[in-house]
C-alpha positions as CSV (number, residue, x, y, z in Angstrom):
1,M,-104.6,24.3,1.3
2,A,-101.5,25.3,-0.5
3,V,-101.8,22.3,-2.8
4,R,-105.4,23.1,-3.7
5,L,-104.7,26.8,-4.3
6,K,-101.6,26.2,-6.5
7,D,-102.3,27.2,-10.1
8,C,-106.1,27.4,-9.6
9,R,-106.6,30.1,-12.1
10,S,-104.6,28.4,-14.8
11,R,-106.3,25.0,-14.1
12,A,-109.7,26.7,-14.4
13,R,-108.7,28.3,-17.6
14,D,-107.5,24.9,-18.9
15,A,-110.9,23.5,-18.1
16,I,-112.6,26.4,-20.0
17,R,-110.2,25.9,-23.0
18,S,-111.2,22.3,-23.0
19,Y,-114.9,23.3,-22.9
20,R,-114.3,25.4,-26.1
21,L,-113.7,22.1,-27.8
22,H,-116.2,19.7,-26.2
23,G,-119.1,22.2,-25.6
24,N,-120.5,20.5,-22.5
25,V,-121.6,23.1,-20.0
26,V,-122.2,20.6,-17.2
27,R,-118.7,19.2,-17.7
28,V,-117.0,22.6,-17.6
29,F,-119.1,23.5,-14.5
30,E,-117.9,20.4,-12.8
31,E,-114.3,20.7,-13.9
32,V,-114.0,24.4,-12.9
33,G,-115.9,23.7,-9.7
34,I,-113.5,21.0,-8.6
35,V,-110.6,23.4,-9.0
36,I,-112.2,26.5,-7.3
37,L,-114.5,25.1,-4.6
38,E,-112.1,22.8,-2.9
39,P,-110.1,25.7,-1.5
40,L,-113.3,27.2,-0.1
41,R,-114.1,24.0,1.7
42,I,-110.7,23.8,3.2
43,A,-110.9,27.5,4.2
44,S,-114.2,26.9,5.9
45,Y,-112.5,24.1,8.0
46,L,-109.5,26.3,8.7
47,F,-111.5,29.3,10.0
48,G,-113.9,27.0,11.8
49,H,-110.9,25.5,13.6
50,L,-109.5,28.9,14.4
51,D,-112.9,30.0,15.7
52,G,-113.2,26.8,17.8
53,M,-109.9,27.6,19.4
54,N,-111.2,31.2,20.1
55,K,-108.7,32.7,17.8
56,Y,-111.0,35.1,16.1
57,D,-108.4,36.3,13.6
58,T,-109.7,38.6,10.9
59,L,-109.1,37.6,7.3
60,C,-106.7,40.6,7.1
61,E,-104.5,39.0,9.7
62,V,-104.6,35.5,8.1
63,A,-104.7,36.5,4.4
64,P,-100.9,37.2,4.1
65,E,-100.4,33.6,5.2
66,L,-102.8,32.1,2.7
67,P,-100.8,30.5,-0.1
68,T,-102.2,32.5,-3.0
69,E,-101.9,35.9,-4.5
70,D,-105.2,35.6,-6.3
71,Q,-107.3,38.4,-5.0
72,A,-110.5,36.7,-6.1
73,F,-109.8,33.9,-3.6
74,L,-109.0,36.3,-0.8
75,R,-112.2,38.3,-1.4
76,V,-114.4,35.2,-1.7
77,I,-112.8,33.5,1.3
78,G,-113.5,36.7,3.3
79,R,-117.1,36.6,2.3
80,L,-117.4,32.9,3.1
81,V,-115.9,33.4,6.6
82,E,-118.4,36.3,7.2
83,Q,-121.3,34.1,6.1
84,L,-120.2,31.1,8.2
85,R,-119.6,33.2,11.3
86,G,-123.0,34.8,10.9
87,L,-124.6,31.4,10.6
88,W,-122.8,30.2,13.7
89,D,-123.8,33.3,15.7
90,T,-127.5,32.7,14.8
91,R,-127.5,28.9,15.2
92,G,-130.7,27.6,16.7
93,G,-132.6,30.6,15.4
94,W,-132.9,29.9,11.7
95,P,-136.5,29.9,10.6
96,S,-135.5,27.8,7.6
97,Y,-132.4,26.6,5.8
98,D,-132.7,29.6,3.5
99,A,-129.8,31.1,5.5
100,L,-127.5,28.6,3.8
101,I,-128.3,30.1,0.4
102,D,-126.0,32.9,1.1
103,V,-123.1,30.5,1.6
104,G,-123.8,28.9,-1.8
105,A,-123.9,32.4,-3.4
106,V,-120.3,32.9,-2.3
107,G,-119.3,29.8,-4.4
108,F,-121.3,31.2,-7.4
109,Q,-119.5,34.5,-7.1
110,L,-116.2,32.7,-7.4
111,F,-117.4,30.8,-10.5
112,E,-118.1,34.2,-12.0
113,E,-114.7,35.5,-11.1
114,F,-113.2,32.5,-12.9
115,G,-115.4,32.9,-16.1
116,V,-118.3,30.6,-15.6
117,H,-121.6,32.4,-15.2
118,C,-124.7,30.7,-13.8
119,Q,-128.2,32.2,-13.8
120,P,-131.1,30.5,-12.1
121,Q,-134.1,29.7,-14.3
122,P,-137.8,29.7,-13.3
123,D,-137.9,25.9,-13.7
124,G,-135.2,25.4,-11.1
125,Q,-132.5,24.7,-13.6
126,A,-129.5,27.0,-14.3
127,Y,-128.4,28.7,-17.5
128,I,-124.6,28.3,-17.6
129,S,-122.6,30.6,-19.9
130,V,-118.8,30.8,-20.4
131,P,-118.1,34.1,-22.2
132,F,-115.2,34.1,-24.6
133,T,-112.0,35.7,-23.4
134,T,-108.6,35.7,-25.0
135,D,-107.0,33.7,-22.2
136,T,-109.6,30.9,-22.5
137,M,-109.3,30.2,-26.2
138,P,-107.6,27.0,-27.2
139,A,-104.5,27.6,-29.3
140,G,-105.2,27.3,-33.0
141,S,-108.9,26.9,-32.8
142,A,-110.1,30.3,-33.8
143,Q,-111.4,29.1,-37.2
144,A,-113.2,26.2,-35.7
145,D,-114.8,28.4,-33.1
146,L,-115.9,30.9,-35.7
147,L,-117.4,28.1,-37.7
148,R,-119.3,26.8,-34.7
149,I,-120.6,30.3,-33.9
150,L,-121.8,30.8,-37.5
151,M,-123.5,27.3,-37.6
152,G,-125.4,28.0,-34.3
153,G,-123.2,26.2,-31.8
154,Y,-122.6,22.6,-30.9
155,R,-125.1,19.9,-32.0
156,G,-125.2,16.7,-30.2
């Protein structure tokens, strides 16, 4: 887990900086997702393992040992663990798989924390936006970005 959490925020920012140049929202979604969702997958295994050993540690007890100081990860991992434990406690009684939607929502919350916003659309697709922030602007590209904005964005 330590390897996956190392420099997550800076790697996600790098992917967003790259997006500012290529303009492909699917690509930035994938690149940021690879960086931020892998630690959640590993955390789900870790806490599943601890629960399987009947070590029901709270996140407060385990959080200081997680190899990150990024509060976004600590918050989201806490929500993920709550969701997974709730699913486990109600296993066999789910009327549908809709209960799993809440687990996916945890991942989307982390995307938002890292600067990639996803909104579901009526047609089942998603609108992905990556708001401009000073720490996700590529060095020396302010003029190019201004020009793209004035011209209506990227054209493929």
